[in-house]
Structure formats: structure tokens, C-alpha cells
C-alpha positions in Angstrom: 16.7 -19.2 28.4 14.3 -21.5 26.4 11.3 -19.3 27.5 13.1 -16.2 26.3 13.9 -17.8 22.9 10.3 -19.0 22.6 9.1 -15.5 23.5 11.4 -13.9 20.9 10.2 -16.4 18.3 6.6 -15.4 19.0 7.5 -11.7 18.8 9.2 -12.2 15.5 6.0 -14.0 14.2 4.0 -11.0 15.4 6.3 -8.7 13.5 5.8 -10.7 10.3 2.0 -10.4 10.9 2.3 -6.7 11.4 4.2 -6.3 8.1 1.4 -8.3 6.3 -1.3 -6.1 7.9 0.5 -2.9 6.8 0.8 -4.2 3.3 -2.9 -5.0 3.2 -3.7 -1.5 4.6 -1.7 0.1 1.8 -3.5 -2.0 -0.8 -6.9 -1.0 0.7 -5.8 2.7 0.6 -4.8 2.4 -3.0 -8.1 0.8 -3.9 -10.0 3.6 -2.1 -8.0 6.2 -4.0 -8.8 4.5 -7.3 -12.5 4.4 -6.4 -12.5 8.1 -5.6 -10.8 8.8 -8.9 -13.4 6.8 -10.8 -16.1 8.7 -9.0 -14.6 12.0 -9.9 -14.3 11.0 -13.5 -18.0 10.0 -13.5 -19.0 13.3 -11.9 -16.9 15.1 -14.6 -18.7 13.3 -17.4 -22.2 14.1 -15.8 -21.2 17.7 -15.5 -20.1 17.9 -19.2 -23.4 16.3 -20.3 -25.4 18.8 -18.3 -23.3 21.6 -19.7 -24.0 20.4 -23.3 -27.8 20.4 -22.7 -27.6 23.9 -21.2 -25.8 25.4 -24.2 -28.9 26.0 -26.3 -30.0 29.7 -27.0 -26.8 31.5 -26.0 -25.7 35.0 -27.0 -22.4 35.6 -28.9 -20.8 36.8 -25.6 -22.1 33.7 -23.9 -20.7 31.5 -26.7 -17.3 33.3 -26.5 -17.3 32.8 -22.7 -18.2 29.2 -23.2 -15.3 28.7 -25.7 -12.9 30.3 -23.3 -14.2 28.1 -20.5 -13.8 25.0 -22.7 -10.2 26.0 -23.5 -9.5 26.3 -19.8 -11.2 23.0 -19.1 -9.0 21.3 -21.8 -5.9 22.7 -20.1 -7.2 21.6 -16.7 -8.0 18.1 -18.0 -4.5 17.9 -19.4 -3.1 18.9 -16.1 -5.3 16.3 -14.3 -4.0 13.6 -16.7 -0.4 14.8 -16.0 -1.0 14.7 -12.2 -2.6 11.3 -12.4 0.3 9.9 -14.3 2.7 11.5 -11.8 0.7 10.1 -8.9 0.7 6.7 -10.4 4.5 6.7 -10.9 4.9 7.9 -7.3 2.7 5.2 -6.0 4.4 2.5 -8.1 7.8 3.7 -7.0 6.8 3.9 -3.3 5.0 0.5 -3.4 8.1 -1.2 -4.9 10.4 0.4 -2.3 8.0 -0.5 0.6 7.5 -4.1 -0.7 11.3 -4.6 -1.1 11.8 -3.3 2.5 9.0 -5.5 3.7 10.4 -8.6 2.0 13.9 -7.8 3.3 12.5 -7.5 6.8 10.5 -10.7 6.4 13.7 -12.5 5.2 15.6 -11.1 8.1 12.9 -12.3 10.5 12.8 -15.7 9.0 16.6 -16.0 9.4 16.3 -14.9 13.0 13.5 -17.4 13.6 15.7 -20.2 12.2 18.6 -19.1 14.4 16.3 -19.1 17.4 14.8 -22.5 16.6 18.3 -23.9 16.3 19.3 -22.3 19.6 16.1 -23.7 21.2 16.8 -27.1 19.8 20.4 -26.9 21.1 19.1 -25.9 24.6 16.6 -28.7 24.6 19.4 -31.2 23.8 21.5 -29.8 26.6 18.5 -30.2 29.0 18.0 -33.8 27.9 21.7 -34.4 28.3 21.7 -32.9 31.8 18.7 -34.9 32.7 20.3 -38.1 31.5 23.5 -37.3 33.4 21.5 -36.6 36.6 19.7 -39.9 36.3 23.0 -41.8 36.3 
């Protein structure tokens, strides 16, 4: 009985560790996504700079195409901004939900550990009492 309680206590401790590792994994994934986004923004800036340097000596048709292209890029940039905002809101919402769930699970596990520790202590007292009774 005591061994089973101790084993259950160890298992609950492992569950808490798993929850912590999952939270760390989510944070690392978020950081990687942010790095990728920063890299994309840098590439976008470099592309714009190279486009500016290549704009010299164009025909009127080329200028017209360029202006249309810029209008399209402005629309795409606005869409990217909108998607980034939406993604950030989604991440924030999901992170809050997952953290609340993790905290709830951790609290439940802490309560279970406390119950198991109390049960273990009770069993140990019974064993001591039985040993004392057997000695007499």
C-alpha cells in the first residue's frame, strides 16, 4: 500500500515535470516563429532596397507596371500586417488557455500529492502502531 502511494506520488511529480517541459517547448516554438518573422521582415527590406536601385532608366510602361506592382505590394503588406495581428491574438488566446489548463492541472496534482502524503503518513503511523502492539 505504501509502495503504491509512493509510486503514485512519483508519477504525479513526473506529470508536473511533463507539463513544465511542454510549456517550455511552446515558448521555444514561439521564439522560433518570432525569429522567422524577423528574418522575413529583413529579407523584405533588402528586396525593397534592391528594387529601388534597379528602378533607374525605365520606360513609361515599366514605370506603370512598377506603380501597379507597388500598389499590389502595399495591399499585400497590409494583409501581412492583418495576418500577423490575427496570429498574435490567436497565440495569446491559446497561450492563456493552455497556461490556465496547465496551472489547473498542476494545482490538481499538488492536491493529489498532499492527499497521498497524508495517506502515506497515516499508513506509516498504522505500521508503527502495529509494530508497537506486536512488541507487547
